[in-house]
Residue frames as qw, qx, qy, qz and C-alpha x, y, z in Angstrom:
[[0.680, 0.679, -0.214, 0.176, -11.54, 2.08, 15.54],
 [0.849, -0.309, -0.087, 0.419, -8.09, 1.03, 16.69],
 [0.279, -0.800, 0.199, 0.492, -5.13, 3.29, 17.31],
 [0.415, -0.160, 0.639, 0.627, -3.38, 1.95, 14.10],
 [0.289, 0.582, 0.667, 0.364, -6.41, 2.63, 11.96],
 [0.049, -0.963, -0.193, 0.179, -6.71, 6.16, 13.34],
 [0.407, -0.613, 0.386, 0.557, -3.03, 6.65, 12.64],
 [0.431, 0.208, 0.709, 0.518, -3.38, 5.45, 9.13],
 [0.151, 0.827, 0.526, 0.131, -6.27, 7.78, 8.58],
 [0.258, -0.893, 0.008, 0.368, -4.37, 10.71, 10.16],
 [0.455, -0.341, 0.545, 0.616, -1.25, 10.00, 7.96],
 [0.376, 0.381, 0.693, 0.482, -3.20, 9.66, 4.74],
 [0.048, 0.894, 0.438, 0.081, -5.35, 12.77, 5.35],
 [0.271, -0.923, 0.037, 0.272, -2.80, 15.11, 6.83],
 [0.417, -0.546, 0.516, 0.512, 0.43, 14.10, 4.96],
 [0.247, 0.031, 0.803, 0.541, -0.99, 12.88, 1.65],
 [0.320, 0.604, 0.480, -0.550, -4.15, 15.00, 1.27],
 [0.245, 0.578, -0.375, -0.682, -3.10, 16.05, -2.27],
 [0.323, 0.185, -0.832, -0.412, -3.72, 12.47, -3.49],
 [0.041, -0.227, -0.925, 0.302, -6.13, 11.03, -0.91],
 [0.311, -0.241, -0.298, -0.870, -9.86, 11.60, -1.51],
 [0.781, -0.341, -0.054, -0.521, -11.43, 9.08, 0.94],
 [0.111, 0.330, -0.894, 0.284, -10.73, 6.41, 3.47],
 [0.814, -0.267, -0.210, -0.470, -12.81, 3.38, 4.38],
 [0.178, -0.398, 0.844, -0.313, -11.98, 1.39, 7.46],
 [0.696, -0.014, -0.542, -0.471, -13.53, -1.90, 6.38],
 [0.881, -0.388, -0.269, 0.000, -12.34, -4.10, 9.28],
 [0.245, 0.602, -0.551, 0.524, -9.89, -3.57, 12.12],
 [0.821, -0.511, 0.018, -0.256, -9.61, -5.96, 15.08],
 [0.294, -0.691, 0.658, -0.049, -6.84, -7.60, 17.11],
 [0.660, -0.085, 0.745, -0.053, -7.68, -11.10, 15.91],
 [0.685, 0.557, 0.465, 0.060, -8.68, -10.81, 12.26],
 [0.499, 0.223, 0.328, 0.771, -7.22, -9.40, 9.08],
 [0.002, 0.715, 0.224, -0.663, -7.42, -5.65, 9.03],
 [0.441, 0.432, 0.522, 0.589, -8.43, -3.74, 5.82],
 [0.020, 0.730, 0.139, -0.669, -8.24, -0.11, 5.13],
 [0.549, 0.497, 0.480, 0.471, -9.03, 1.21, 1.68],
 [0.162, -0.605, 0.031, 0.779, -7.58, 4.57, 0.68],
 [0.548, 0.692, 0.450, 0.137, -9.23, 6.14, -2.30],
 [0.435, -0.332, 0.217, 0.808, -6.97, 8.18, -4.44],
 [0.193, 0.625, 0.023, -0.756, -7.52, 11.29, -6.54],
 [0.247, 0.335, -0.661, -0.624, -7.11, 9.50, -9.99],
 [0.821, 0.011, -0.153, -0.551, -9.75, 6.85, -9.17],
 [0.630, 0.193, -0.733, 0.170, -7.25, 4.22, -8.07],
 [0.662, -0.657, 0.084, -0.351, -7.12, 2.85, -4.49],
 [0.295, 0.425, -0.801, 0.301, -4.74, 1.39, -2.02],
 [0.842, -0.421, -0.224, -0.253, -5.88, -1.61, 0.11],
 [0.030, 0.555, -0.709, 0.433, -3.95, -2.10, 3.34],
 [0.903, -0.257, -0.291, -0.185, -4.19, -5.63, 4.88],
 [0.104, 0.527, -0.726, 0.430, -2.24, -6.47, 8.07],
 [0.793, -0.336, -0.476, -0.175, -2.65, -9.42, 10.30],
 [0.600, -0.751, 0.206, -0.181, -1.88, -9.94, 13.91],
 [0.921, -0.132, 0.213, 0.299, 0.85, -12.48, 12.84],
 [0.277, -0.653, 0.324, 0.626, 2.65, -9.77, 10.86],
 [0.470, 0.312, 0.670, 0.482, 1.55, -10.73, 7.45],
 [0.107, 0.667, 0.098, -0.731, 0.95, -7.63, 5.29],
 [0.442, 0.401, 0.610, 0.522, -0.21, -6.49, 1.87],
 [0.083, 0.672, 0.088, -0.730, -0.29, -2.94, 0.53],
 [0.472, 0.315, 0.723, 0.394, -2.01, -3.23, -2.77],
 [0.160, 0.531, -0.054, -0.831, -2.27, -0.23, -5.09],
 [0.502, 0.439, 0.725, 0.173, -4.89, -1.06, -7.75],
 [0.139, 0.673, -0.073, -0.723, -4.47, 1.24, -10.66],
 [0.382, 0.145, 0.798, 0.443, -5.26, -1.03, -13.63],
 [0.253, 0.783, 0.569, 0.006, -8.35, 1.15, -14.37],
 [0.052, 0.948, -0.031, -0.312, -6.21, 4.29, -14.87],
 [0.193, 0.776, -0.539, -0.263, -2.97, 3.02, -16.41],
 [0.855, 0.236, -0.443, -0.132, -3.07, -0.78, -16.54],
 [0.441, 0.418, -0.693, 0.389, -0.90, -1.38, -13.54],
 [0.755, -0.619, -0.184, -0.117, -0.65, -2.66, -9.97],
 [0.236, 0.555, -0.623, 0.498, 1.90, -2.26, -7.21],
 [0.811, -0.510, -0.155, -0.242, 1.80, -4.57, -4.19],
 [0.105, 0.542, -0.717, 0.426, 4.18, -4.68, -1.32],
 [0.878, -0.309, -0.029, -0.365, 3.68, -7.93, 0.56],
 [0.102, -0.548, 0.817, -0.145, 5.35, -10.72, 2.39],
 [0.944, 0.082, 0.106, -0.301, 3.43, -13.73, 1.08],
 [0.454, -0.558, 0.664, 0.203, 6.09, -16.56, 1.04],
 [0.825, 0.384, 0.415, 0.010, 6.08, -17.49, -2.61],
 [0.561, 0.808, -0.135, 0.123, 8.82, -15.62, -4.33],
 [0.820, -0.465, 0.139, 0.304, 12.02, -17.35, -3.24],
 [0.682, 0.414, 0.116, 0.592, 14.08, -15.72, -5.90],
 [0.052, -0.886, 0.044, -0.458, 13.99, -12.41, -4.03],
 [0.504, 0.257, -0.606, 0.559, 17.07, -12.10, -1.77],
 [0.168, -0.196, 0.511, -0.820, 15.02, -10.51, 1.06],
 [0.528, -0.264, -0.712, -0.381, 12.28, -13.23, 0.85],
 [0.276, 0.540, 0.785, 0.127, 9.40, -13.10, 1.76],
 [0.034, 0.754, 0.167, -0.635, 9.45, -9.33, 1.47],
 [0.376, 0.116, 0.619, 0.680, 8.82, -8.26, -2.24],
 [0.248, 0.539, 0.114, -0.797, 7.12, -5.83, -4.51],
 [0.520, 0.481, 0.638, 0.304, 4.99, -6.41, -7.56],
 [0.195, -0.502, 0.091, 0.838, 6.27, -3.50, -9.47],
 [0.316, 0.353, -0.314, -0.823, 3.73, -2.31, -12.05],
 [0.723, 0.120, -0.515, -0.446, 2.51, -5.91, -12.88],
 [0.909, -0.332, 0.147, -0.204, 1.75, -9.20, -11.08],
 [0.955, 0.136, -0.019, 0.263, 4.65, -10.91, -12.76],
 [0.416, 0.658, -0.296, 0.553, 7.25, -8.19, -12.21],
 [0.763, -0.618, -0.171, 0.085, 8.71, -9.11, -8.79],
 [0.406, 0.603, -0.382, 0.571, 11.54, -7.09, -7.16],
 [0.467, -0.199, -0.627, 0.591, 12.98, -6.58, -3.77],
 [0.239, -0.863, -0.369, -0.249, 10.81, -4.40, -1.57],
 [0.324, 0.317, -0.365, 0.814, 12.28, -1.34, 0.17],
 [0.532, -0.679, -0.249, -0.440, 9.35, -1.19, 2.57],
 [0.011, 0.589, -0.616, 0.522, 10.79, -0.43, 5.99],
 [0.732, -0.267, -0.611, -0.139, 8.57, -2.93, 7.86],
 [0.229, 0.146, -0.623, 0.733, 9.32, -1.13, 11.17],
 [0.222, 0.350, 0.660, -0.626, 5.70, -0.26, 11.76],
 [0.347, 0.622, 0.681, 0.172, 2.42, 0.02, 9.87],
 [0.047, 0.941, 0.151, -0.300, 2.62, 3.79, 10.04],
 [0.201, -0.626, 0.523, 0.543, 6.15, 3.89, 8.43],
 [0.376, 0.165, 0.831, 0.377, 5.02, 1.37, 5.79],
 [0.274, 0.802, 0.527, -0.061, 1.91, 3.56, 4.93],
 [0.015, -0.884, 0.146, 0.444, 4.17, 6.61, 4.53],
 [0.345, -0.346, 0.719, 0.494, 6.55, 4.68, 2.38],
 [0.357, 0.397, 0.804, 0.262, 3.79, 3.31, 0.08],
 [0.209, 0.878, 0.407, -0.140, 1.92, 6.54, -0.23],
 [0.135, -0.766, 0.354, 0.520, 5.17, 8.50, -1.01],
 [0.326, -0.109, 0.811, 0.473, 5.89, 5.88, -3.82],
 [0.305, 0.639, 0.702, 0.073, 2.35, 6.23, -5.13],
 [0.063, 0.920, 0.133, -0.364, 2.63, 10.01, -5.13],
 [0.204, -0.560, 0.564, 0.571, 5.97, 9.92, -6.92],
 [0.332, 0.151, 0.834, 0.414, 4.57, 7.52, -9.64],
 [0.213, 0.785, 0.569, -0.121, 1.52, 9.63, -10.02],
 [0.014, -0.863, 0.168, 0.476, 3.55, 12.81, -10.58],
 [0.271, -0.347, 0.720, 0.536, 5.81, 10.99, -13.05],
 [0.328, 0.430, 0.815, 0.210, 2.76, 9.63, -14.97],
 [0.152, 0.885, 0.326, -0.296, 1.18, 13.10, -15.05],
 [0.113, -0.730, 0.379, 0.558, 4.45, 14.63, -16.53],
 [0.276, -0.149, 0.824, 0.472, 4.64, 11.98, -19.23],
 [0.298, 0.572, 0.761, 0.072, 1.07, 12.63, -20.55]]
């Protein structure tokens, strides 16, 4: 397991243990797409994909719990976003907004995404 994969695991388990119930390192190498799946307490999951070229996707799949998705990524297809290609699918595939992802490091990005997920989960719990 690479240093980045170990750091992601450490951050998820130690800083976000209240929402993380499991972590699978599916693939992690210097030349291929990397995939880490973080399983969350409500049955949803976060898939983290990062490439050696700097392409990324942090996809929170929560359709099974509340019908939504959130995905922070830099796929170059939403030219209307002022910070193109960085964007966020905010609750639905078609809802595209500017991403506030720091993009300074994978570790900073993981913290940002898990903090956002935790905030949304808490908000959803309060409204039910």
